Phi, psi and omega in degrees: 000135183248137184216120177062031180079008179244152178266116179255133179280165184276105182235107177309310184303319182296321180290323178298303184302315181295328182283322178291319180292331190258351185299316181297318180294325181292315178304317183296317183290330178288326175295319186290326180294322176296314182304314186291317182298316180298320179292320180295319174303315183294317183293330182284325180285333177304310173301322177298323176293320179292316186294321176290335173294308179301318175304311178297324174292323179291319174303315177300319176292325173292330171292324180295312180298318180297323179292321191288316178298316173305315178295328178283329177294320181293319178296316176299322173300317182294321178296310183305314178297325180290314179300319178300318179296314181297312178305318181292321178296321176301314180295323171298321183295318180295326179286326180287329176294315178302318186290321173300316181299320179290330183296338178290346181277168181273163174055047178287135180245112178281183174171165180305314177239091185291340175289342171263355186243344177207164177283151178222158177295330174300311176305317184298316180298322178293324181291322179293327176299324180295318179296317182299325183281315178294324172301318178295319178300313178300325188287325177292321175298316184290314179297323179296314179300309182305318187279320188266346184238347182245347184073024182266139172274086186302312175300316179293323181294313176307312174300326179289327177293313184254073186289333183278349188265133172258110188275138179285334178216151181303320179300338177283357180290344181299330181290348175289318176295316184291323177298318174307307188291325172289328174297321177298312185287335180265002174295134186068019184291333179293342181278139186296342182235018186054027181065017170271103186308320186288343176268003179310129175294157186263342191238050178299330184284348180245082183299335187285315179297316175303316179304306184295322179291321178299319179293322175298314177300317176305314183293323182289317189289328176296327183290345191290129174271321181242083181290349172295340180301324187278354184249003172303138183297339177258011172286161180296141183304128187210155187294328183289324174295320185291322179295315178300319177289324180289316183291327175297316174298312181303319185300305185300314176303312183300319179297322179286312185293334180273002182061033176266004175223066181287140181085350178276108179289330180223097181296325181298319185289324179293313187277317193243339175058230182256018180299315184273134166260185182293336176257353182157199180285133178286145183287318188274119183224039181301316189256014181265131178305137187301325176299330177277330173296321179293323179290319173300317176293320181283329172298323180298310177303318182299304177300323178296320180292327173295316178302317173297320175302318184293320178298317183292318184299319181275343169286333184282149177241108004286169175299137181290138184265135175275143169225147185238128178284133178284156173290135179084357178298146176299129186292134183230101182307337181290327180247349192235158167222127186283134186282344173230131180286137179259156176290169179305126182272001186258120177277128185292336179260000189215180179285174180291131182278118183279158174251151177232150179277104177302320177193156182272140176260310183226133180288168178247183183216148171255131174232092185064235176274356187266137180243131164258125194297144163278144183262131177225152172270115188261145175220165179271137179237150182274136181241122181287316177272112180302331178293339180282344182282344178265349177270137183283335180076201187283169185301118191271027180207155173249112184260142177213149190261000000 
């Protein structure tokens, strides 16, 4: 046997002594090795057990969260169903309210869908809102044309015309122009044909039939996407085109006479150019500036919005009554709506500061006891007598049927 580079002879006695002397130590080391092995195995298995326990706990927690999410989703679905049911109930109540309002009028004609079968104050209010929007669009185009193509300083001109009004912002001067164009279009509104003799109804003695015809015309006109199609000079003769031609001429005269277009020799030529012929809008507009084409198209939409209000007003029974707010009248929220929202007029250290209607922009309407608000430009006013600030004063509008 070779050990450590030395040769040992085969001596049985030496082996015997080595074995006996070392056996105890070998056994002891082996025992220690087993203990260490056992402990090592135990130490390797322990983290695995902890990991499995943690995973088990996490799975249980995830299951609880999933159950909670499922329960919340079910509750959310129930709430959505309740909200949908409430919305449907509110819609039905609103329809019943409109129906009840219309039942107050005479010669009521019912139907499954009364919004489609008869005129209502709700439809009239929507139509007046459409006028407010259409007149605003048309006013912006007119002011742009006057400033950029006519050299008119519109804000200064508006302030000069409305000398008694203190505008909170320069942009608010546009309401002077908007008030004028609306005044022109609502002139003769009380007349069943807008004082266009050719448009006079043939069945004045049958108010029921006239009411139904007006509402049917309203429905047809509401569906129009391009109302200028009715205004083309080669279109079939119709009442709307005649009204457009008349109001266009009235508009040009009004802008000239009120000094809102100073220095412009021919307001009609500046705004409309050759877009309009003797009978209506020309089809061929190749050499016409685009701004004039756009003004003509927007004007047709503006006239249509007022025409729709007129048709609805005369479709109601009794006929809706138009009212116009006087300049400087005390602001009354029952009948008026400010085109520009004002800050709170109540001073903590003083009395309630009254508002006044500097001028009317869009007129309002009475439908039995229902009011469609007039749009006015409201301003704060100074009152010497504090008691006067609490008084509404005289009736702040002129109503006419």
